[in-house]
C-alpha positions as CSV (number, residue, x, y, z in Angstrom):
1,M,5.9,-18.9,-14.5
2,D,8.3,-20.7,-12.0
3,F,7.5,-21.2,-8.4
4,T,9.6,-21.4,-5.2
5,E,9.1,-23.8,-2.3
6,I,6.8,-22.7,0.5
7,Y,8.5,-20.9,3.4
8,K,7.4,-19.7,6.8
9,Q,6.5,-16.2,7.8
10,T,4.5,-14.3,10.4
11,S,1.8,-11.8,10.0
12,G,2.4,-11.5,6.2
13,L,5.7,-9.7,7.0
14,V,7.6,-10.3,3.7
15,A,9.4,-7.8,1.6
16,S,11.7,-7.7,-1.4
17,S,14.6,-5.3,-1.3
18,P,13.6,-1.9,-3.1
19,Q,16.9,-1.1,-4.9
20,D,17.6,-4.3,-6.9
21,A,15.1,-6.9,-5.6
22,R,18.1,-9.2,-4.9
23,Y,17.0,-10.1,-1.5
24,I,13.8,-11.0,0.4
25,L,13.2,-10.0,4.0
26,I,11.0,-12.3,6.2
27,A,10.0,-12.1,9.8
28,I,9.2,-15.3,11.7
29,E,8.1,-14.3,15.3
30,N,11.2,-12.7,16.9
31,R,13.6,-13.7,14.0
32,L,14.6,-11.8,10.8
33,I,15.8,-13.7,7.8
34,V,17.3,-12.5,4.6
35,R,17.2,-14.8,1.5
36,R,18.5,-14.3,-1.9
37,S,15.8,-13.9,-4.5
38,D,17.4,-16.0,-7.2
39,T,18.7,-19.1,-5.1
40,F,16.5,-18.4,-1.8
41,Q,19.6,-19.4,0.3
42,I,19.7,-17.6,3.6
43,T,22.4,-14.8,3.5
44,H,21.5,-13.1,6.9
45,A,19.7,-13.9,10.0
46,W,19.0,-12.1,13.3
47,T,17.0,-12.6,16.5
48,V,15.4,-9.8,18.2
49,E,16.2,-10.3,21.8
50,D,14.6,-9.0,25.0
51,K,17.4,-6.9,26.6
52,V,17.7,-3.8,28.5
53,D,20.4,-1.0,27.9
54,S,20.7,2.0,30.2
55,G,21.8,4.3,27.4
56,P,22.1,4.8,23.7
57,S,22.8,1.7,21.6
58,S,25.8,1.9,19.5
59,Q,28.2,-0.2,17.7
60,K,31.0,0.7,15.3
61,G,30.5,4.4,15.5
62,T,26.8,4.6,14.6
63,T,24.5,5.8,17.4
64,V,20.8,5.7,17.9
65,G,19.3,7.4,21.0
66,V,17.0,5.8,23.3
67,A,13.8,7.6,24.1
68,S,13.7,6.3,27.8
69,T,15.8,4.1,30.1
70,M,12.8,2.1,31.1
71,S,12.8,-1.6,30.7
72,A,12.4,-3.0,27.2
73,S,10.9,-6.3,28.4
74,G,7.8,-7.5,26.6
75,D,6.7,-9.4,23.7
76,T,9.5,-9.5,21.2
77,T,7.3,-10.7,18.3
78,I,8.2,-8.6,15.3
79,T,5.0,-6.5,14.2
80,G,6.5,-4.7,11.2
81,I,9.6,-4.8,9.0
82,G,11.1,-2.4,6.3
83,W,14.0,-1.8,4.0
84,S,15.8,1.4,3.6
85,S,15.6,2.9,0.2
86,D,19.2,1.7,-0.7
87,S,18.7,-1.8,0.6
88,R,21.6,-1.4,3.1
89,Y,19.6,-1.4,6.3
90,I,16.5,-3.1,7.7
91,L,14.3,-2.4,10.6
92,A,12.2,-4.6,12.7
93,C,9.4,-3.2,15.0
94,S,8.1,-4.9,18.1
95,A,5.1,-3.0,19.3
96,G,4.7,-5.3,22.3
97,R,7.8,-4.0,23.8
98,G,7.7,-0.5,22.0
99,A,11.0,-1.0,20.4
100,V,12.7,-0.9,17.0
101,N,15.9,-2.8,15.9
102,V,17.9,-1.8,13.0
103,F,20.6,-4.1,11.2
104,S,22.9,-3.7,8.5
105,L,23.2,-5.9,5.4
106,L,26.7,-4.9,4.8
107,D,27.9,-5.6,8.4
108,E,25.9,-8.3,10.2
109,A,27.6,-7.4,13.5
110,W,26.3,-3.9,13.4
111,T,23.0,-3.1,15.3
112,A,21.1,-0.2,16.5
113,R,17.9,0.0,18.7
114,I,15.4,2.5,19.4
115,Q,13.5,2.1,22.6
116,G,10.2,3.9,23.1
117,G,9.3,5.5,26.4
118,V,5.9,5.2,28.2
119,E,4.0,6.0,25.1
120,G,5.6,3.0,23.3
121,I,6.1,2.5,19.6
122,V,3.2,0.9,17.6
123,K,4.5,1.7,14.1
124,A,7.8,2.4,12.4
125,E,8.9,3.0,8.9
126,W,11.8,4.3,6.8
127,A,11.8,7.9,5.6
128,P,12.5,8.0,1.8
129,E,16.2,9.0,2.1
130,G,16.9,5.7,4.0
131,R,18.7,7.3,7.1
132,N,15.9,8.5,9.3
133,I,13.1,6.1,10.9
134,V,9.7,7.5,11.6
135,C,8.2,6.0,14.8
136,F,4.5,6.5,15.8
137,S,3.6,6.3,19.5
138,D,0.4,4.9,21.0
139,W,-2.5,7.1,21.9
140,T,-1.6,9.5,19.1
141,L,0.8,11.3,21.4
142,R,3.7,12.0,19.1
143,V,5.7,11.2,16.0
144,T,9.4,10.7,16.6
145,I,11.9,10.9,13.8
146,W,15.3,9.2,14.6
147,S,18.5,9.8,12.6
148,L,20.9,6.9,12.2
149,S,23.5,9.4,11.2
150,T,23.5,11.6,14.3
151,G,21.5,9.5,16.8
152,K,19.3,12.5,17.5
153,A,15.5,12.7,17.5
154,T,12.8,15.1,16.3
155,Y,9.5,15.1,18.0
156,I,6.2,16.2,16.6
157,Q,3.3,16.3,19.1
158,Y,-0.3,15.2,18.7
159,P,-0.5,13.6,15.3
160,K,-3.8,12.2,13.7
161,Y,-3.0,8.6,13.9
162,G,-3.5,6.2,10.9
163,G,-1.7,5.1,7.8
164,K,-3.7,7.7,5.7
165,C,-2.8,10.9,7.7
166,F,0.7,11.4,6.7
167,A,2.8,11.4,3.5
168,F,6.2,12.1,2.0
169,V,5.8,14.2,-1.1
170,P,7.5,12.3,-4.1
171,G,10.5,14.0,-5.6
172,S,10.9,16.6,-2.7
173,N,12.1,17.0,0.8
174,L,8.6,17.5,2.3
175,F,6.9,15.5,5.0
176,I,3.2,16.2,5.4
177,L,1.5,15.4,8.7
178,A,-2.2,15.7,9.9
179,E,-2.2,17.0,13.4
180,R,-4.9,17.8,16.1
181,H,-4.1,20.7,18.5
182,K,-6.7,22.1,21.1
183,S,-9.4,20.0,19.4
184,K,-8.8,21.5,16.0
185,D,-7.4,19.7,13.0
186,S,-4.3,21.2,11.1
187,I,-1.5,20.3,8.7
188,G,2.1,20.5,9.3
189,I,4.6,20.6,6.6
190,Y,8.3,19.8,7.5
191,D,11.5,19.8,5.7
192,T,13.3,16.4,5.7
193,S,16.6,17.8,4.6
194,S,17.0,20.1,7.7
195,G,16.2,17.7,10.5
196,Y,12.4,17.9,10.0
197,Q,12.2,21.7,10.6
198,L,8.6,23.0,10.6
199,L,8.0,24.9,7.4
200,R,4.4,25.7,7.6
201,H,1.5,24.9,9.9
202,F,-2.1,25.9,9.0
203,P,-5.7,25.1,10.2
204,V,-8.1,23.0,8.1
205,L,-11.9,23.2,8.0
206,T,-12.5,19.5,8.9
207,Q,-14.3,18.5,12.2
208,S,-12.3,15.3,12.4
209,L,-10.0,14.6,9.6
210,S,-10.0,11.1,8.3
211,S,-7.3,10.9,5.7
212,L,-5.1,13.0,3.4
213,C,-3.7,12.5,-0.1
214,V,-0.8,14.4,-1.5
215,S,-0.1,15.1,-5.3
216,T,3.1,15.8,-7.0
217,N,1.7,19.2,-8.0
218,E,1.6,20.5,-4.4
219,Y,-2.0,19.7,-3.7
220,I,-3.3,18.3,-0.4
221,A,-6.7,16.6,-0.4
222,I,-8.2,15.8,2.9
223,S,-11.4,14.1,3.8
224,E,-13.8,14.5,6.6
225,N,-14.8,11.9,9.2
226,T,-16.3,8.6,8.1
227,L,-20.0,9.9,8.3
228,E,-19.8,12.9,6.0
229,F,-18.6,12.9,2.4
230,K,-16.7,16.3,2.0
231,V,-13.3,16.7,0.5
232,Y,-11.1,19.9,0.9
233,I,-8.2,20.6,-1.4
234,Y,-5.3,22.8,-0.2
235,N,-2.0,23.9,-1.6
236,F,1.2,23.9,0.3
237,A,0.7,27.4,1.3
238,G,-2.3,26.5,3.3
239,I,-4.7,28.1,1.0
240,L,-8.2,26.5,0.4
241,L,-8.5,25.8,-3.2
242,G,-11.8,24.0,-3.3
243,T,-14.4,21.9,-1.6
244,F,-16.2,18.9,-3.0
245,L,-19.5,17.8,-1.3
246,P,-21.9,15.9,-3.6
247,E,-25.6,15.9,-2.5
248,E,-26.2,12.2,-3.4
249,E,-23.5,11.1,-1.0
250,A,-25.1,12.6,2.2
251,G,-24.7,10.5,5.4
252,M,-21.6,8.5,4.4
253,G,-17.9,9.3,4.3
254,V,-15.2,9.2,1.8
255,R,-13.8,5.7,1.2
256,H,-11.0,6.2,-1.3
257,M,-8.9,8.9,-2.8
258,S,-6.3,8.7,-5.3
259,W,-4.4,11.3,-7.4
260,H,-3.8,10.6,-11.1
261,P,0.0,10.4,-11.7
262,S,0.1,13.7,-13.5
263,G,-1.2,15.4,-10.2
264,T,-4.1,17.2,-12.1
265,V,-7.0,14.8,-11.4
266,L,-8.2,13.6,-8.1
267,A,-10.4,10.3,-8.0
268,V,-12.7,10.2,-5.0
269,S,-15.2,7.5,-4.0
270,G,-17.7,6.8,-1.2
271,W,-20.3,4.2,-0.5
272,S,-22.4,4.7,-3.6
273,D,-21.4,3.1,-6.9
274,K,-19.8,6.3,-8.3
275,I,-16.2,7.6,-8.6
276,Y,-15.8,11.3,-9.0
277,L,-12.9,12.6,-11.0
278,L,-12.1,16.2,-9.9
279,N,-10.1,18.5,-12.2
280,H,-7.5,21.0,-10.8
281,F,-9.1,24.2,-12.2
282,N,-12.3,24.3,-10.2
283,W,-12.3,21.1,-8.4
284,A,-15.5,20.0,-9.9
285,P,-16.2,16.5,-11.6
286,I,-14.9,16.4,-15.1
287,S,-16.1,12.7,-15.2
288,I,-18.1,10.3,-13.1
289,I,-17.4,6.6,-13.4
290,E,-20.6,4.6,-12.3
291,F,-21.0,0.9,-11.8
292,R,-23.7,-0.4,-14.1
293,A,-24.8,-4.0,-14.5
294,R,-25.1,-3.7,-18.2
295,I,-21.7,-4.0,-20.0
296,P,-21.1,-1.7,-23.0
297,A,-20.9,-3.6,-26.4
298,E,-17.5,-2.3,-27.1
299,T,-16.0,-3.7,-23.7
300,I,-13.9,-6.8,-23.7
301,V,-15.1,-9.5,-21.3
302,W,-13.0,-12.4,-20.0
303,K,-14.1,-15.2,-17.7
304,E,-12.4,-17.6,-15.7
305,P,-13.1,-21.2,-17.1
306,V,-15.3,-23.4,-15.1
307,G,-13.6,-26.3,-13.3
308,W,-10.1,-25.4,-14.8
309,F,-8.4,-25.8,-11.4
310,E,-9.7,-29.3,-10.8
311,A,-9.2,-30.4,-14.4
312,T,-5.4,-29.5,-14.3
313,H,-5.0,-30.5,-10.6
314,G,-3.9,-27.1,-9.7
315,R,-0.9,-27.1,-11.9
316,G,-2.2,-25.7,-15.2
317,F,-1.6,-22.5,-17.1
318,L,-4.9,-21.7,-18.8
319,P,-6.3,-18.5,-20.7
320,Y,-9.4,-16.7,-19.8
321,D,-12.3,-17.4,-22.0
322,R,-13.5,-14.6,-24.2
323,V,-17.3,-14.3,-23.7
324,K,-20.1,-12.2,-25.0
325,R,-21.9,-10.9,-21.9
326,T,-24.1,-7.8,-21.5
327,M,-24.9,-8.1,-17.9
328,I,-23.2,-8.5,-14.6
329,A,-25.2,-9.9,-11.7
330,R,-25.2,-7.7,-8.7
331,D,-24.1,-9.3,-5.3
332,T,-27.2,-9.2,-3.1
333,T,-25.7,-10.9,-0.1
334,G,-24.4,-7.7,1.6
335,S,-26.3,-5.2,3.9
336,A,-28.3,-2.4,2.5
337,S,-25.4,0.0,3.5
338,T,-22.7,-1.7,1.4
339,G,-21.7,-0.2,-2.0
340,G,-18.9,1.7,-3.6
341,C,-15.7,0.4,-4.6
342,L,-13.5,-2.0,-2.6
343,Q,-10.3,-0.9,-4.5
344,M,-9.3,1.9,-7.0
345,E,-5.9,2.3,-8.3
346,W,-4.2,4.0,-11.3
347,N,-1.5,2.3,-13.3
348,I,2.0,3.6,-13.4
349,K,1.3,6.1,-16.3
350,G,-2.4,6.8,-15.3
351,T,-3.7,5.4,-18.5
352,G,-5.7,2.8,-16.7
353,L,-7.8,2.7,-13.6
354,L,-8.4,-0.6,-11.7
355,V,-11.7,-0.8,-9.8
356,I,-13.3,-3.6,-7.8
357,W,-17.0,-2.7,-7.1
358,E,-18.4,-4.2,-3.8
359,N,-21.6,-5.0,-5.6
360,S,-19.8,-7.2,-8.1
361,P,-16.8,-8.6,-6.1
362,T,-15.9,-11.2,-8.6
363,A,-15.3,-8.8,-11.4
364,V,-12.2,-6.6,-12.0
365,H,-13.2,-3.5,-14.1
366,V,-10.3,-2.0,-16.0
367,Y,-11.2,1.7,-17.3
368,Q,-8.9,3.2,-19.9
369,N,-8.1,6.8,-20.8
370,G,-7.8,8.3,-24.4
371,E,-5.8,11.6,-24.8
372,K,-7.9,13.2,-22.0
373,I,-8.5,11.7,-18.6
374,R,-12.0,10.4,-19.3
375,P,-11.8,6.6,-18.3
376,Q,-14.0,4.4,-20.3
377,L,-14.8,0.8,-19.3
378,G,-12.5,-1.1,-21.6
379,T,-12.1,-4.7,-20.0
380,V,-13.9,-6.7,-17.5
381,L,-12.3,-9.9,-15.9
382,L,-15.0,-12.2,-14.3
383,H,-14.0,-14.9,-11.8
384,S,-15.7,-17.9,-9.9
385,N,-14.9,-16.4,-6.4
386,A,-14.5,-12.8,-5.1
387,V,-11.5,-11.0,-5.8
388,I,-9.4,-10.2,-2.6
389,C,-6.6,-8.3,-4.2
390,A,-5.3,-7.0,-7.5
391,A,-2.2,-4.9,-8.3
392,W,-0.8,-3.2,-11.2
393,N,2.6,-4.1,-12.3
394,P,5.0,-1.3,-10.9
395,V,7.1,-1.2,-14.1
396,K,4.9,-2.3,-17.0
397,E,1.9,0.0,-18.0
398,W,-0.7,-2.6,-18.8
399,K,-0.2,-5.7,-16.5
400,L,-2.3,-6.9,-13.6
401,G,-1.9,-9.5,-11.0
402,I,-5.1,-10.7,-9.3
403,S,-6.0,-13.1,-6.4
404,C,-9.3,-14.6,-5.3
405,G,-7.9,-16.3,-2.1
406,G,-7.5,-19.9,-3.4
407,C,-4.6,-21.8,-4.6
408,S,-4.3,-19.8,-7.9
409,I,-3.4,-16.4,-9.3
410,Y,-4.5,-14.6,-12.5
411,T,-2.6,-12.3,-14.8
412,W,-3.8,-10.0,-17.5
413,W,-1.9,-7.7,-19.9
414,K,-2.0,-5.9,-23.0
415,A,0.2,-7.4,-25.7
416,D,1.8,-5.8,-28.8
417,G,-0.8,-4.7,-31.3
418,D,-3.4,-3.8,-28.6
419,G,-4.3,-7.4,-28.1
420,E,-5.2,-8.6,-24.6
421,I,-4.1,-11.8,-22.8
422,G,-5.2,-13.2,-19.5
423,E,-4.0,-16.5,-17.8
424,C,-5.3,-18.6,-14.8
425,I,-2.2,-20.0,-13.0
426,G,-2.4,-22.7,-10.3
427,V,0.0,-22.6,-7.6
428,P,1.7,-26.1,-7.3
429,A,1.3,-26.5,-3.5
430,K,-1.0,-28.2,-1.1
431,K,-2.9,-26.3,1.5
432,F,-1.9,-22.9,0.3
433,S,-4.2,-19.9,-0.2
434,V,-3.0,-16.7,-1.7
435,K,-4.4,-14.1,0.7
436,E,-2.2,-11.3,-0.6
437,L,-0.3,-10.7,-3.9
438,R,2.5,-8.2,-4.1
439,W,4.7,-7.6,-7.2
440,T,8.5,-7.7,-6.7
441,T,10.4,-4.4,-7.1
442,H,11.2,-4.8,-10.7
443,G,7.9,-6.3,-11.7
444,N,9.1,-9.7,-12.9
445,G,7.4,-11.7,-10.3
446,F,5.1,-12.1,-7.2
447,L,5.4,-12.5,-3.5
448,L,2.4,-14.9,-2.6
449,V,1.5,-14.5,1.0
450,D,-0.7,-16.9,3.0
451,K,-1.6,-16.8,6.7
452,H,1.6,-18.3,7.9
453,A,3.6,-19.1,4.8
454,F,4.7,-17.5,1.5
455,A,6.0,-18.4,-1.9
456,C,7.4,-16.5,-4.9
457,A,6.5,-16.7,-8.5
458,F,8.8,-15.5,-11.3
459,E,8.1,-15.0,-14.9
460,V,10.1,-17.2,-17.3
461,E,12.1,-15.3,-19.8
462,D,12.0,-16.3,-23.3
463,D,15.3,-17.5,-24.8
C-alpha cells in the first residue's frame, strides 16, 4: 500500500469525486482546493469571500436565487462540502454566515451563491441528480431546495431536523422527509422530478420521531424518541404495516436501524447486547444476534500482534496472528447504562454484517449469512486499542478497513478459496492519528483523516 504526503484540512472536510474518483476536494478554513488523486497536484482553488449582493447571484447564464437581501457578513469558515453526482459541481456551506457557494469544475470562473434569510443555513447537500441543493435552516423552520438550472426554490415547512430524518429513495425520484405540524409527527413524500411536488403526506404514531430509514422495497421504518424502544413500519401509501416493541428494551430508545440491501430485512439495535432482524412478512424477529463473551468453536479469531508497531518503527506490513480463543473480555470501564452496538453495517451484497459492540470495543465482529438471512458469527478481529471506525469496501464484497485512532490502519478480506487475510499497516508519518477512515469511490484506497490533516493510501496493483 502506497501513502501520500500529509496535507492540511479543516474539520475533516475531505471528499473524493463520486463519478470517477479522479479528484479530491479539501476545505481549509474559507478555501476550497481540488487535487488530482493520482499526482495530488492542485487543479482548482477558490476562496469563499464575505461579500454582499443585492439580488440573485449569476454568471454565464446560470442563476441561483437569494433567499434574502440581508447582509451575508459573518464567519466564512467552510462547515460542509459536497460533490454533485456527476462530479461537475461542488458546494461549500458556511453556516456562520448562512450561505452556500457553488463552483464548477469545468469553468473555474463560474460561481453561484445561495444566501439564507434570517433563519440561516446550517447544512446543505446535493440531491442525487446533481442539479438541486437541499438546504436546512436553523430552528427546524424549513427545508429549501434550490435548483441550479432554474434558480427557483421549493420550500418545505417544519421539518424534523437531523441527519436521520430525511432520505432520498435509491433508484427512484422520491424524497422522504419527517415533519412536525401542530405538535404531531408526519411523513412527507415528494417527487424530485417535478420540482419536489408533494405526493403524499400522512401522520405517524410517534410522539417524537427520532429517525427514519427507507428501504428499496418502499418501506419506511421510523423510531420513537430516545427513551422508548419502538419501531413503526409504514409503506409509501401511509399504511401502518407493523410495530416492533421488545419488552426487554423498555426504558431506552433505538440506537441503530439498517435495511438489508434486499429491502426485506430490517436490523434494529438499542442499548442492550442484541440486534433484532425483522422480516417483511409480519415484522417479527427472524433472528436475534446477541453479544456473547464466549466465542463459538467454528469462529475464526485474529489478533493484532503485540508490539508490532514499535518493532517496525511504524512502517511495517504485518499479518494478524491467528489465535485460538474462546472468550472475549467485557469492557467494565463504562457506566451501567452503556451497552448495545457502536456500529452496525451490512456489506454491499448483504452477505456480511459488521458489528462493534460497546462492551467489547477492541473487537470487530463479522457475521456471515448463508442462503437465508440468518447471520452467524464467522470472524472476530481483536485489537490492542478500541476501534473508532470500520467500513466495508464499497465495491468488493468481503473487504474491511479499520482504524483504532493511532498511526496505523488495518485491513481484512476474504481471499480466493474462502481463505482470510488480515494486515496491520503502519502509516509512515509522525504525529498523525487516523481519526476517520473512508474508502475512495472505487474502493482502491483510503482517505485517512486526522484532526487538522489528511493523507491517502492506495493499494498497489500487482504487475
